[in-house]
C-alpha positions in Angstrom: 43.5 -16.7 -20.8 41.1 -16.5 -17.8 38.3 -19.1 -17.7 35.1 -17.4 -16.8 31.7 -19.1 -15.9 29.0 -16.6 -16.7 25.6 -16.8 -15.0 22.8 -14.5 -16.0 19.1 -15.3 -16.3 18.3 -12.6 -18.9 19.0 -14.4 -22.2 19.8 -11.2 -24.2 22.2 -9.8 -21.6 23.8 -13.2 -21.1 24.5 -13.5 -24.8 25.8 -9.9 -25.0 28.1 -10.3 -22.1 29.5 -13.7 -23.3 30.2 -12.2 -26.7 31.8 -9.1 -25.3 34.0 -10.9 -22.8 35.2 -13.4 -25.4 36.9 -10.5 -27.2 38.9 -9.4 -24.2 41.3 -12.3 -23.5 38.7 -14.1 -21.6 37.4 -17.7 -22.3 33.7 -18.0 -21.3 33.7 -21.7 -20.5 29.9 -21.7 -20.1 27.0 -19.2 -20.1 24.2 -20.4 -17.8 20.8 -19.1 -16.9 20.4 -20.6 -13.4 22.6 -21.6 -10.5 21.7 -25.3 -11.0 23.0 -25.2 -14.6 26.2 -23.5 -13.3 26.8 -26.2 -10.7 26.6 -28.8 -13.4 29.3 -26.9 -15.3 31.4 -26.6 -12.2 31.5 -30.4 -11.9 32.8 -30.7 -15.5 35.9 -28.6 -15.0 37.8 -25.8 -13.4 37.4 -22.0 -13.6 39.3 -18.9 -12.7 36.4 -16.5 -12.2 32.6 -16.7 -11.6 30.6 -13.8 -13.0 27.0 -14.0 -11.8 24.0 -11.9 -11.5 22.7 -11.5 -8.0 19.0 -12.2 -8.8 18.7 -15.4 -10.9 14.9 -15.7 -10.7 13.4 -18.8 -9.2 15.8 -21.0 -7.3 19.2 -20.2 -5.6 20.5 -16.7 -6.1 24.0 -15.5 -7.1 25.3 -15.2 -3.5 24.3 -18.8 -2.8 26.1 -19.9 -6.0 29.1 -17.7 -5.0 29.4 -19.7 -1.7 29.3 -23.0 -3.6 32.1 -21.8 -6.0 34.2 -20.6 -3.0 33.9 -24.1 -1.5 34.6 -26.0 -4.7 37.2 -23.7 -6.1 38.6 -21.8 -3.1 41.0 -19.6 -5.1 38.6 -18.6 -7.9 37.6 -15.0 -8.3 34.0 -14.0 -7.8 32.2 -11.1 -9.5 28.6 -10.3 -8.6 26.5 -8.2 -11.0 23.8 -6.4 -9.1 21.4 -3.5 -9.0 22.1 -2.9 -5.3 24.9 -0.6 -4.2 25.8 -3.2 -1.6 24.3 -6.6 -2.4 24.8 -7.8 1.2 21.7 -5.8 2.1 18.8 -7.6 0.5 15.2 -7.4 1.7 16.3 -5.5 4.8 18.6 -8.1 6.2 22.3 -8.8 6.1 23.4 -11.5 3.7 26.9 -13.0 4.2 29.0 -13.1 1.0 32.3 -14.9 0.3 35.4 -12.9 1.1 37.0 -11.2 -1.8 33.8 -10.8 -3.8 33.8 -8.0 -6.3 30.5 -6.1 -6.8 29.6 -4.5 -10.1 26.5 -2.3 -10.1 24.9 -2.8 -13.5 24.0 0.9 -14.0 27.6 1.9 -13.5 28.9 -0.4 -16.2 29.7 2.0 -19.1 31.7 -0.5 -21.1 32.9 -4.1 -21.1 36.3 -2.8 -19.9 34.9 -1.9 -16.5 33.7 -5.5 -16.1 37.0 -6.8 -17.2 38.7 -4.6 -14.6 36.4 -6.1 -11.9 37.4 -9.6 -13.1 41.1 -8.8 -12.8 40.5 -7.4 -9.3 38.6 -10.5 -8.3 41.5 -12.7 -9.5 44.0 -10.7 -7.5 41.8 -10.6 -4.4 41.6 -14.4 -4.6 45.4 -14.5 -4.5 46.0 -15.9 -8.0 46.8 -15.0 -11.5 44.9 -17.7 -13.4 45.5 -21.4 -14.0 43.6 -24.5 -13.4 44.2 -25.3 -9.7 41.1 -26.1 -7.8 39.8 -28.3 -5.1 37.3 -31.1 -5.7 34.3 -31.6 -3.5 34.9 -33.7 -0.4 38.5 -32.9 0.2 39.7 -32.4 3.7 39.5 -28.6 3.4 35.7 -28.6 3.1 34.0 -27.8 6.4 30.3 -28.2 6.9 28.2 -26.0 9.2 26.1 -27.5 12.0 23.0 -26.5 9.9 24.3 -28.4 6.9 25.1 -31.5 8.9 21.6 -31.4 10.5 20.1 -31.0 7.1 22.0 -34.1 5.8 20.8 -36.1 8.8 17.2 -35.2 8.1 17.5 -35.9 4.4 18.8 -39.3 5.5 15.6 -39.8 7.4 13.7 -39.3 4.1 12.4 -35.8 4.9 11.5 -33.3 2.1 12.7 -29.6 2.2 9.3 -28.6 3.6 9.4 -31.3 6.3 13.0 -30.2 7.2 11.8 -26.6 7.5 9.0 -27.7 9.9 11.3 -29.9 11.9 14.1 -27.4 12.3 12.3 -24.1 12.2 14.5 -22.9 9.4 12.8 -20.7 6.8 12.0 -22.6 3.6 14.4 -20.5 1.5 17.2 -21.3 4.0 16.5 -25.1 3.7 16.5 -24.7 -0.1 19.9 -23.0 0.0 21.3 -25.7 2.4 20.2 -28.6 0.2 21.3 -26.9 -3.0 24.8 -26.3 -1.5 25.0 -29.9 -0.3 24.0 -31.1 -3.7 26.6 -28.9 -5.4 29.3 -30.3 -3.0 28.4 -33.8 -4.0 26.9 -34.9 -0.7 23.3 -35.2 -1.8 21.5 -36.7 -4.8 18.4 -35.2 -6.3 15.7 -37.5 -7.8 14.5 -35.6 -10.8 11.2 -37.5 -10.8 10.2 -37.1 -7.2 12.1 -33.9 -6.4 13.5 -35.4 -3.2 17.0 -35.5 -2.0 19.0 -38.4 -0.6 22.5 -38.9 0.7 25.2 -39.5 -2.0 27.9 -42.1 -1.3 30.3 -39.2 -1.4 29.5 -38.6 2.2 32.1 -41.2 3.1 34.8 -38.7 2.3 33.7 -36.4 5.1 35.5 -38.2 7.9 34.7 -38.9 11.5 33.3 -35.5 12.8 30.4 -35.6 10.3 29.9 -39.4 9.9 29.7 -39.8 13.7 26.4 -37.9 13.6 24.9 -40.3 11.1 23.7 -43.8 11.8 25.1 -46.8 9.9 21.7 -47.1 8.2 21.7 -43.5 7.0 25.2 -43.9 5.6 24.5 -47.3 4.0 21.2 -46.3 2.3 22.6 -44.3 -0.7 25.3 -46.9 -1.2 22.8 -49.6 -1.3 20.6 -47.7 -3.8 23.6 -47.1 -6.0 24.5 -50.8 -6.1 20.8 -51.8 -6.7 20.6 -49.5 -9.6 23.9 -50.7 -11.1 23.0 -54.4 -10.9 19.3 -53.9 -11.6 18.5 -55.9 -8.5 17.8 -55.5 -4.8 20.0 -54.8 -1.8 18.9 -55.4 1.8 20.4 -54.7 5.2 19.3 -56.9 8.1 19.8 -58.0 11.7 19.0 -61.2 13.4 15.7 -61.4 15.3 15.4 -64.8 17.1 15.8 -67.4 14.4 15.1 -65.1 11.5 16.7 -62.1 9.8 14.7 -58.9 9.8 15.2 -56.4 6.9 15.9 -52.9 8.4 16.8 -51.1 5.2 16.4 -51.9 1.5 16.9 -50.5 -1.9 15.9 -51.9 -5.3 16.0 -51.2 -9.0 12.7 -49.8 -10.3 12.1 -52.9 -12.4 12.1 -55.3 -9.4 8.7 -55.4 -7.8 7.8 -59.1 -7.6 9.7 -60.0 -4.4 8.4 -58.2 -1.2 11.1 -56.0 0.1 9.5 -53.9 2.9 11.3 -52.9 6.0 10.3 -55.3 8.8 9.9 -58.5 6.6 11.7 -61.6 7.8 14.1 -63.8 6.0 15.2 -67.4 6.5 18.4 -67.5 8.6 19.8 -70.7 7.0 18.8 -70.4 3.3 19.1 -66.8 2.3 22.2 -64.9 1.5 21.3 -62.4 4.1 21.1 -65.1 6.8 24.2 -66.8 5.7 26.1 -63.5 5.8 25.1 -63.1 9.4 26.2 -66.7 10.1 29.5 -66.1 8.4 30.1 -63.1 10.6 29.7 -64.9 13.9 32.7 -65.8 16.0 33.2 -69.5 16.9 31.8 -69.0 20.4 28.7 -67.2 19.0 28.1 -69.9 16.4 28.1 -72.5 19.2 25.7 -70.5 21.2 23.3 -70.0 18.3 23.3 -73.8 17.5 22.6 -74.5 21.1 19.7 -72.0 21.0 18.3 -73.6 17.8 18.6 -77.1 19.3 16.6 -76.1 22.3 13.9 -73.9 20.8 13.5 -75.2 17.2 15.2 -78.6 16.9 13.5 -79.2 13.5 15.6 -76.3 12.1 18.9 -77.5 13.4 20.0 -79.5 10.3 19.2 -76.5 8.0 21.0 -74.0 10.2 24.1 -76.3 10.5 24.1 -76.8 6.7 23.6 -73.1 6.1 26.4 -72.2 8.5 28.9 -74.6 7.0 28.1 -73.4 3.5 28.3 -69.7 4.6 31.6 -70.1 6.4 33.2 -72.1 3.6 32.2 -69.8 0.8 32.9 -66.6 2.7 36.4 -67.7 3.6 37.1 -68.6 0.0 35.5 -65.7 -1.7 34.6 -62.9 0.7 30.9 -63.3 0.3 28.1 -65.9 0.8 25.7 -67.1 -1.8 22.1 -68.4 -2.0 21.4 -69.8 -5.5 17.9 -71.1 -5.5 17.9 -72.5 -1.9 15.5 -69.9 -0.5 13.4 -69.4 -3.7 14.2 -71.5 -6.7 14.4 -68.5 -9.1 16.2 -66.1 -6.7 20.0 -65.6 -6.7 21.8 -63.5 -4.2 25.1 -62.9 -2.4 25.7 -61.7 1.2 28.4 -60.0 3.3 28.5 -59.3 7.0 29.6 -56.1 8.8 30.6 -56.3 12.4 30.6 -53.1 14.5 33.0 -52.3 17.2 30.4 -53.2 19.8 30.0 -56.7 18.3 26.7 -56.0 16.6 26.4 -57.8 13.2 24.6 -56.3 10.2 24.1 -58.5 7.2 23.9 -57.2 3.6 22.7 -59.0 0.5 22.3 -58.2 -3.1 20.3 -60.3 -5.6 17.3 -60.7 -7.9 15.1 -63.0 -9.8 16.5 -65.3 -12.4 15.3 -63.1 -15.3 17.5 -60.3 -14.0 20.3 -62.0 -12.1 21.6 -65.5 -12.6 24.2 -67.8 -11.1 26.9 -66.5 -13.4 26.4 -62.9 -12.1 27.0 -63.8 -8.5 30.9 -63.5 -8.4 30.7 -60.0 -9.8 27.8 -59.1 -7.4 29.8 -60.5 -4.5 32.8 -58.4 -5.3 30.7 -55.2 -5.6 28.8 -55.9 -2.3 32.1 -56.8 -0.5 33.5 -53.5 -1.7 30.5 -51.6 -0.5 30.7 -53.2 2.9 34.4 -52.5 3.1 33.6 -48.8 2.6 31.0 -48.9 5.3 33.6 -50.6 7.6 35.6 -47.3 7.6 32.7 -45.4 9.3 33.1 -44.4 12.9 30.7 -47.1 14.3 32.4 -49.9 12.4 36.0 -48.9 12.3 38.1 -51.0 14.6 
């Protein structure tokens, strides 16, 4: 029995089609009103055929959805219900449709049998006879266009759809289609409250050609937010600036507002998990050079830096992460992990929170999660050795 995903914005017609198809050896796995609803269903399982109206009201249309289905399920059949004799011609311009798409002009449908015949043709044109085979988002066969990669890069900068349209010169509907497709493929996350997109950690599956066009900060940001949300704490990314650490990226759970976490704030090099992560990432020669610099420029800090360095190295070698349990702030607990790029630059990451949210007993688990996140980042082009 063929599995069909039906998408039609007219409620009466949607119900009628679903009922009629169900009596013709077809399993309607879901009947959706919008492309967005259909994408959610696509993520839940496989399908053999998409049957979609061309005009789905506000939001992405049926052709945009068809392209998403073709990417996620390359051998699924596609049937487009339309009032146009050739739906590739819409508003006086050519619209590219997926190869093998079957068009069914609504006024020519005299019975459900004619639609079933179109479904059968779509299956044959897709080179299959049914079954559950499909490809999940992010596998090697998914290729992104230059426009999609550029859109991802601008989303990573924090731009909205309107801002992306102004920056690139793309029409707003084009940007909406680009972000919708990237969301469906699993590469973007949509904040339902703000309506803004951000990169999803799934971008790590894209491989070198795409990742090489994104900075380490852009790739790290969604991963940091995911960790912050899961632990109900804060995650920071920092670099050394003189004898301090400067936060260059941050993410935090919505409930954590007491501790300042703005980009550009400095952190103690010797007593914070962020600073200790940096110290743990230094080579012996660079550690000696740093201690010499401290002795010359800030001798009153030397004892703290030496103690912090010893603590960082010892704990990092034993556990794979550094800790700061009340040394920086008496009620703040955090872990840290360094990331060294191929060019020798060291980024430090920490994850922590106030005692009411994160305690000493939570640090081992946090350390493992942060180390795993940094290990994933270590596979990106800038970091891979």
